[in-house]
N, C-alpha and C positions, 0 to 999 in steps of 0.2 A: 509515541503517547501524545505529544504536542499536536501532531498533525491530526490524531484521532479526535482530540478534544475540539479542535477548530472545526472539523467536519460535523461534529455533534452540535456544536453551538450554531453553526451556520444553518443545519438542516432544522433544528429545533425552531429557530427564528421563522424560517419559511413555513414549516408545518403549522406553527401557532397562527400566523396570519391567514393561512388558507383552512384553518379549522380541521386539520388533519390529526391522526394519531401520534401525538408527540412521543409518547413512550415507545412506540413501534419504531419511529424515526431514530431515537436515541440507541435502541437495542441494536439496530442494524448499523448505525455509525460506530459503536463501540467495538462491534465484531467484525467490521468489514476488512481490516488489515491484520487480523490475528496471524495470518499464514505468511506474512512477509518474512523473508530471510534476513540474516545479517547483511548490512550494507544494501538493503532495498532492492531495487530492480536488478543491480549488478549481481547480487548473490542469486536472485532467482533465475537470471539468464544462465549463470554457471550450473545450477542444478538441473535446469531444463535440458542443458546440452549433455549432461552426464548420464542422468538417469533415462533408462530406456522407456519408462512408462511416462516421462515428461514431467514438468512441474510448473504449476501455475498458482500464484499466491492466493487467488480468489478461491480456487478449489481447495487449497490447503486451509483457508479460513474456514470452509464449511467442514471439511474433514476434522479440524479441531474441535468445533462446537458439538459434531455429531458423534465423533468417534474417540478423540484423544483426550479430551478435558476429563477431568475427575478419574484420572488413572485409567483411562480406557473405557469408561462407562458413558461418556458423552453428557450433554446437557439436554433438559427437556424443553427445546425452544419449539415455537410454532412454526408452521409452514412459512408464514409471512416474513418472519425473521430470517429463516434460512435462505429463502428466495432472494431477499433483499442483499444479503451477504454475498452469495455466489455471483449475482448479477449487477455487481456495483461498477463493472468496467463499462466504458462508453460504448462498445460495440456490442453490448448485451442489453437485454430488456427485461427490467424487473416487472412482476407481475401486480405490483401495487403502486399507488401514487407515492406512499411513503418511501418505497425502494428508489423511486425515480427522483425524489428529493435528495436522497443521499447520494445517488450516482452524480448528479451535477453538483451537490455540495462538495464532494470529494475533489473533483477536478478544479473547482474554484479555490478550494482551500490550499491544495498543494501548489497550485500555480502562484497563489498569493504569497505563500510561505517561501517558495523558492525565489521568487522575485526579491522578497526582503533579504534572504541570505546572499543573493547575488549582488544586491546593491551594497550591502554591509561588507562583503567581501572585495568589492571594487572591480567586479567583473563587468558590471553594466551600471548605468545611471538611469534614474527615471527619465531624464531628458532624452535618452536613446530610443525610447519607444516611439515608433513612427507616428506622424501626425494623423494619418488615416485611422489609427486605433484611439489616440487620445481625444480626438474631436467627438468621438462616440462614448468612450468610457470615462473620460477625465484625465487629469494629469498626474495624479498621485495614487499610491496603493490603496489608500483609504477611499478614494473616490471610486476606483475600480470595484472593490469589494461591495461597497454600498450600492453601487449601480447594478451590479450583478443580481444581488438579492432583491432589491426592489423590482427590477424588470422581470424576474422570475415569478414573483407574487403578482404583479399587475397582468401578466400574460397568462397565468394559470388559474386565476380566480374563477371559480364556477365552471371550470372545464374538467373533462375526464383526461387530463394529461398535464405533465409538467414540462413547461417550455420557456424559451426566451423568445423576445422579438426577434424578427429575422435580422435586423440591423445589428442588434447587440450579440446575436448568435455568431454573426459573421465576424464581428470585431474580437469575440472570444477565441475563435479558432485563429484568427490572425494573430492574436496575442500568444496563443499556444505555439504557433509556427515560429514567432519571433524567439520565444524562450527555447525552442529546440535549436534554433540556429545560433543563438548568442550564449546560452547558458547549459543546456543539457548536452550538447555535443562540444561545448568548449574545451581544449585541451588542458587549460588550467584547472578547470572544475572537474574534469574527468581524468586527471592524470594518474590517479591512484587505481583506477578501475582494474587495470590489468593485474596488479598485485592482488585485489579482491578475488578476481576470477581464478587465479592460480591457487590462492588460499582455499577457497570454498571447494575447488575440485580436489585438491590434496586431501582435505579432511574427509570429503565424501568417500574416497577410495580407501582412506585409512580405516574408517568405521566399517565399510564393507568388510574388510579383513579382520576387524576386531569387533564383531558384533557383541561379544561377551560383556563389553563395557557399557552397553546401552542400558537405559533404565529397564527394571523387570517387567513393566507393563507393555513396553514395546517388544521386548524378547518373547513374552507370552503370546502376543498377537502373531508373531512370526511362527512360533512353534505350533500354534493351533492352525496355521494355514490361513489366517484372516488378512494377511498382508505379506508382501514380498519382502526379501532381504532388502532390495533397493529402496522400497517405499518406507520401511521404518528408518532407514538411514537418512532419507530425506526428511522424515519426520523430526529426527533428532537434530540434525544439522540446521534446518530451517528454523527451529525453535530457539537457536542461540541468538543472544544480543551481539552487537558489533564487538564490544569488548570481551565477551566470553569466547567468541570465535577467535579472536586473536590470542587470548590467554590458552585456549586449547591447542591452537597451532603451535605456540611457543612450547607448551608442555610436551607436545608429541615430536616436533621436529628440530627445536633449537636446543643444542647441548648446553648442559649446565657446566659452569666452572668447576674445576676440581677444588676441593677443599682439603686443608690439612688439619687432621684432628689433633 
C-alpha cells in the first residue's frame, strides 16, 4: 500500500505539471500492483514456476479488476485504465501518456523506497552510491527523487511521449544496476526468499488438492469452466497478504500442541 501511494503521488505530480489526466493516472497507479502475491516478486516467481499457465503480477492485476473483483463480476473500468495497469512493466508500452507516467513513476518509487529500506537496514549507505551516479542525480535520496521528477517533466513537456534526458536515463539504469548488485541480490536482504518460495509452492499444491475450501465465487468460476483449477488456486494464493499466507501455512502444516481438557 505504501508503494502504491508513493507511485500515485509521484505520477499525479508529473501529470499535473504536464496537464495530463490526473484521475486516469491515479486510477492506473492504484490498480497497477493489485495482482502482487504475498512477499512480492519472490511469491510471483514461485507461482509462475508451479502453475502450468504461468503467473505474472501485471496480468493478475488486470484479471482482478476485469474478472475477480466484486465477487466475480469485475469492475467497469475504461480501456485506458486497464491498458495502463497491464502495461506498467518497463519492457511494455502503455497506450496512453498517463500509463507511461505511471510506468516510470513505479520504477522510481520502488527504487527510492528500497534504497531507504536498505539504508535503514544497514545494507548500504548513501555514500556507497558511485560518483558517476551522484554527480548526475545528487547525493541524497531526496535529491534523486526530486531530480527524476523534474527531469521527466522538463523532457516531456509538449511532447507525445514521457521520457527522461539521456544523461538522467543512463544514471537511472546505473542506479538500478547498483541496487540489483548491492541490495536485490544481497544474501542478507534475500536470506528468507528460499523459505518464501517453499511456503508459496506448498500452499499452491495444498489448495489444488483442497479446492473445496476456496471462496464460493472462485469455485463457481471453476465449475462453469471459466477458469482452470490451477488458475483459481493462483487467484486465491496470490490474493493473500504476507501475514495471511504465513497464518494459512501454519494452520495447514504446523501441528498444534495437545491440550488437556
